[in-house]
C-alpha positions in Angstrom: 37.9 -1.1 13.8 35.0 -3.4 13.3 31.6 -2.0 13.0 28.8 -3.5 15.1 25.3 -2.3 14.4 23.8 -0.7 11.3 23.3 2.6 9.6 19.7 3.6 10.5 18.9 5.0 7.0 20.2 2.0 5.2 18.5 -0.4 7.6 15.2 1.5 7.1 15.7 1.4 3.3 16.2 -2.3 3.5 13.0 -2.7 5.5 11.1 -0.7 2.9 12.6 -2.8 0.1 11.6 -6.1 1.8 8.1 -4.8 2.4 7.7 -3.8 -1.2 8.3 -7.4 -2.2 4.9 -8.3 -0.8 3.3 -6.4 -3.6 5.7 -8.0 -6.1 4.7 -11.5 -4.9 1.0 -10.6 -4.9 1.4 -9.4 -8.5 3.2 -12.6 -9.5 0.5 -14.8 -8.0 -2.2 -12.8 -9.8 -0.3 -13.0 -13.1 0.2 -16.8 -12.9 -3.4 -17.3 -11.8 -4.6 -15.3 -14.8 -2.2 -17.0 -17.2 -3.2 -20.5 -16.1 -6.9 -19.6 -16.1 -6.7 -18.1 -19.6 -4.7 -20.9 -21.2 -6.4 -23.7 -23.0 -4.7 -26.7 -21.6 -6.1 -30.1 -20.8 -4.6 -33.2 -19.4 -2.7 -34.7 -16.5 0.2 -32.2 -16.8 -2.1 -29.3 -16.4 -3.9 -31.0 -13.5 -0.5 -31.6 -11.8 0.6 -28.1 -12.3 -2.6 -26.5 -11.1 -2.6 -28.8 -8.0 1.0 -27.8 -7.2 0.4 -24.2 -8.0 -2.7 -24.0 -5.8 -1.0 -26.0 -3.1 2.7 -26.0 -2.4 3.7 -23.2 -4.8 1.2 -20.7 -3.4 2.0 -21.8 0.2 5.7 -21.2 -0.4 5.0 -17.8 -1.8 2.7 -17.0 1.1 5.5 -18.0 3.6 8.0 -15.9 1.7 5.5 -13.0 1.8 5.1 -13.4 5.6 8.9 -13.5 6.0 9.4 -10.4 3.9 6.7 -8.6 5.9 8.2 -9.6 9.3 11.8 -8.8 8.2 10.7 -5.5 6.8 8.9 -4.5 9.9 11.9 -5.6 12.0 14.4 -3.6 10.0 12.3 -0.4 10.3 11.8 -0.9 14.0 15.5 -1.5 14.6 16.3 1.6 12.5 13.9 3.6 14.6 15.4 2.3 17.8 18.9 3.1 16.6 17.9 6.6 15.8 16.3 6.9 19.3 19.4 5.6 21.0 21.7 7.8 18.9 19.5 10.8 19.6 18.8 11.6 15.9 15.4 12.3 14.5 
């Protein structure tokens, strides 16, 4: 028999795991910002990296953060709805 659906507890745990990644990405961003700001480094390579970091890299991390947040909320909401439909608290 093929299962269709999800285990509410596992789905809720997945949602929590995805949501926690928001903090991980924020920490990563802060760590790289501090490292770049605290490193003596001059020249075109630094300028390119800083431009990319402050532009496309941070934008990509921000989009990933938004995706984790939305997916985490969705998983938790689906788990709650499954519990409701199944009549379990």
